[in-house]
C-alpha positions, 0 to 999 in steps of 0.5 A, spaced: 510 500 410 514 506 413 521 505 416 523 505 423 527 512 421 520 515 418 517 513 425 522 516 429 522 522 424 515 523 426 516 522 433 515 529 436 521 531 439 522 531 447 516 526 448 521 521 451 524 526 456 517 528 457 516 521 459 522 521 463 520 527 467 513 524 468 516 517 471 520 521 476 515 526 478 511 520 480 516 516 483 518 522 487 510 523 489 511 517 491 517 517 496 514 523 499 508 520 501 510 514 504 516 519 507 510 523 510 505 518 512 510 512 515 513 517 519 506 518 522 504 511 523 511 509 526 510 515 531 503 513 532 505 506 533 510 508 539 505 513 542 499 509 544 493 504 541 489 509 540 494 514 536 495 508 532 488 508 530 487 514 529 493 514 524 490 508 520 483 511 519 487 517 517 490 512 512 484 508 510 480 515 508 486 517 504 487 510 500 479 511 499 479 517 496 486 516 492 483 509 490 476 512 488 478 519 485 486 517 482 483 511 478 477 514 476 473 508 479 465 507 475 460 508 480 464 512 484 459 515 490 458 507 492 465 506 492 466 512 497 460 509 501 463 501 501 470 504 502 468 508 508 464 503 511 469 498 510 475 502 513 470 503 520 468 497 520 475 493 520 477 498 526 471 497 530 472 490 529 479 490 531 478 495 537 473 491 540 475 484 539 482 485 540 483 477 542 480 475 536 486 476 532 484 478 524 478 473 525 473 478 526 475 481 519 471 475 516 465 479 518 467 485 513 468 481 507 462 477 508 458 483 508 462 487 503 460 482 498 452 483 497 454 490 498 458 490 492 453 487 488 447 492 490 451 497 489 451 495 481 444 494 481 443 501 484 447 504 479 441 504 474 442 507 467 449 508 468 451 501 470 457 500 465 464 497 466 461 492 471 466 487 472 472 493 473 467 496 478 466 490 481 474 488 482 475 495 483 471 496 490 473 489 492 481 491 492 479 497 495 475 493 501 482 489 501 486 495 502 483 498 507 481 492 511 488 490 511 491 496 514 488 494 521 493 488 521 498 493 524 493 495 530 492 487 531 499 487 530 500 492 536 495 488 540 499 481 540 505 483 544 504 485 551 505 489 555 503 495 550 510 499 550 513 492 547 507 491 542 508 499 540 516 498 539 514 491 535 509 495 530 514 501 529 519 496 528 515 494 522 513 500 519 520 502 519 522 496 515 516 497 511 516 504 509 524 504 509 524 499 504 519 503 499 523 508 500 530 505 498 526 502 492 523 509 489 530 512 490 534 506 487 529 506 481 529 514 480 537 513 479 537 506 475 531 502 474 534 496 472 533 490 470 526 492 468 520 487 469 517 491 463 520 496 458 514 501 459 514 500 467 519 504 471 521 499 476 527 494 476 529 489 480 535 492 483 530 496 487 527 489 490 534 487 492 536 494 495 529 493 499 530 487 501 537 489 504 535 495 507 529 491 511 534 486 513 538 491 516 532 496 519 529 488 522 535 486 525 535 493 529 528 495 530 524 489 530 526 486 537 522 483 543 527 480 548 527 472 546 521 473 541 525 475 536 533 473 538 538 470 533 537 472 525 529 472 526 528 479 526 533 480 520 529 475 517 523 478 518 525 485 515 529 482 509 522 478 507 518 484 508 522 488 504 522 484 498 514 483 499 513 490 500 518 492 494 514 487 489 507 490 491 510 497 489 512 493 482 505 491 482 502 498 484 505 501 478 503 496 473 496 498 475 498 505 475 500 504 468 494 500 466 489 505 469 486 510 465 488 517 466 482 521 470 479 527 466 478 531 473 484 535 476 482 532 483 483 525 480 490 527 477 492 530 484 490 524 488 493 518 483 500 518 486 496 515 493 495 509 489 501 506 488 504 509 495 499 506 499 497 500 495 503 496 497 503 499 504 497 497 506 497 490 503 503 489 507 500 489 513 497 483 514 503 479 511 507 482 516 502 480 522 502 472 519 510 473 518 512 475 525 507 471 529 509 465 525 517 466 527 516 469 533 519 464 539 
């Protein structure tokens, strides 16, 4: 049996440095993506419901492309169709029935399930990795449909200017928490959740702290979030989205690297947009639960 010294001697020089450079590049790419997309969504949320709808649709398109190509999904063509249909369907239902809260999204999930099985049947001779394909498409539907919760959140607070202020504040909390998490993990990812994943608990604590501070300043609407409600909502959202970011890092580490250049270029969208999309329904439920 080879000793540890022998194994270390056979390890190519610079491997660890290359891994560190790859990690830094992944975190930096995610930070830039969240910064650009977050700024666009915050501006759209403050402008109007139509602007937020357009911004949401654009982010959904990036989610579909990034997930299908970046994760090298089996059954790529069908996944693109289902992802696009779920995005359009969820946007339409929330826009046409703004007073139904998120109940109308059940239609999207109800129709997506049989479509996913039809998709597998239509793959024919290429029907391999069926469970992986089904689960990946299901998560894609969840991500694209969840993002419309930001649209619904804007409808819940009247007048429209108040709704825009609230949803913009929530987006500032979520994106700010993601950004500070990236920065902390780039400097000191400790204590790590896993030795091979460059995400640490310190980033979660920092995200919760920043979320509480931004929530205190941004999530305000008269008596609805009086006292410490805005601070509590911001801190909770910051911690939740930080844990979603850790989950996204695990997904990125366990997903095979795509062979094509397009897949490698779109792969950073996975870790950046997955926590952003999944945090939307959490923010919706949390704010409705704690407002006075």
